[in-house]
N, C-alpha and C positions, 0 to 999 in steps of 0.2 A: 539634295543628294548629300554627298559626304561633307561638303562645304558649309559655309554660312548663308548660302540661299537655297532654302527649301523648294521643291518642286511647286508647291503650292504659291508660293511668291512668285516665281517666275511665271506661271500660269496666269496669275493675277496681272503681271505687266503685259502679257500677250494678249489678254482680254481687254485690257484698257485701250489697246491700239489694234482694233481688229483688222485694218487695212494695211498694216506694216507687215513686212518680211522680216523673219528673225532667223538667225544661224546661232543655235546654241552650241557651244563647245561642250566636249566632254560628255556627250549623250545628254546634254540638258540636266544633268544632275539626276537622270532617271526619270524625266519628264515622260518620254515616250510610253513607258510602262503603264502609265495611267490613261493612255488612249483607248484602252478597253471599255471606258465610260464614255458613251455617246457624246457627253457635252464637252468633254475633253478632246475627242477626235476632232470635233467639229471647230474647236477653237485652235487646233494645231494645223488649220489648212495652209497657211502661209509660213509654217514654222519648218526648219531644216535643222537636223542633229549631225554633228561632226564626230567622229570615232577617235580622235585624238585622246590620249591616256588611257585607251581602252585596257591594256595590259596591266594597268595599276589599278583598276576600279572593278573589271568584271572579267569572267572567262570568255572565250571566244565564241560561246554560244548567243552572245549578245547581240551579234550580227543577224543570226536567224530570228532572234525575239523581236528586234525592232523592225526588221524587214517585215514581219507579220502584224506588228501593231500600227505603225503609221505607214509603211510601205518604202520600198526601196528607192522611190523617187524623192523621198525626204531624208535620205541618208548621204552625207558627205564624207568621203574619205579624209582622214587627218592622221598623220603619223607621229606628230611632236617631234620631228627631226629638228634639230639635231640630238635633242634628248634621248631618244629612241632611233635607232636605224629603221629606214623605211621598210627594209626587207622584214624585219620582225613584224611591224604593223600588218603588212601583206601576208605574212604566214598566218596571222590571226584570221585575217578575211577568207583565205584558203581552208584554213581548218574548220571553220564554221559553215562556209558557202559551197566549198567543193576544193578539189585537190589542184585544180590547174588554173592558170590565169584567166583562160578562157570563159570558165563557169562564172567567175568573180566578175568578169566584165559582162557576162549575158545576164547576170542579176540585176543589173542596172544602177548598181550605186554610183551615184554621181561623182564623176572624178577619177574612178578606180581605173578606167581605161587610159586615162592619162598619165596616171601614177604608174602603172605597169609598164608603160612604153618608157618613161623616163627614168626608171630604175638604174640602167645602165649608165645615163648621163650623171645622175647624183652620184652613184657610187665610184666611177671612173673619173669624171672630169671636174666634180666638185672637191677638189683637194686643196686643202689649206695651204696658204703660200709659206 
């Protein structure tokens, strides 16, 4: 990705530990895009990708693209809260997958249903002292 760990290096780690489950932050530095290659898709069977930092890295279409390449069951919602407001991250999901929370939830992104139900609590209850 944009950092010091290119997707090939991350993939090598994943392939070295085929029975392990990995959660790759920030879309794994773009690793899901390589899932169009059958050998990469097979290696990513136990790998999940979170959406944190999406607004800094990609346009909102990243949600649809990753859903098509690795499947929504391998997508974890991440907001980078408190760096970014949770609502901004949810807006990205809605822009890409549909205009309402129900469609985002129905898409199957792991955790999105909980995030949507907690928005009010986060924005109303989690006030600094």
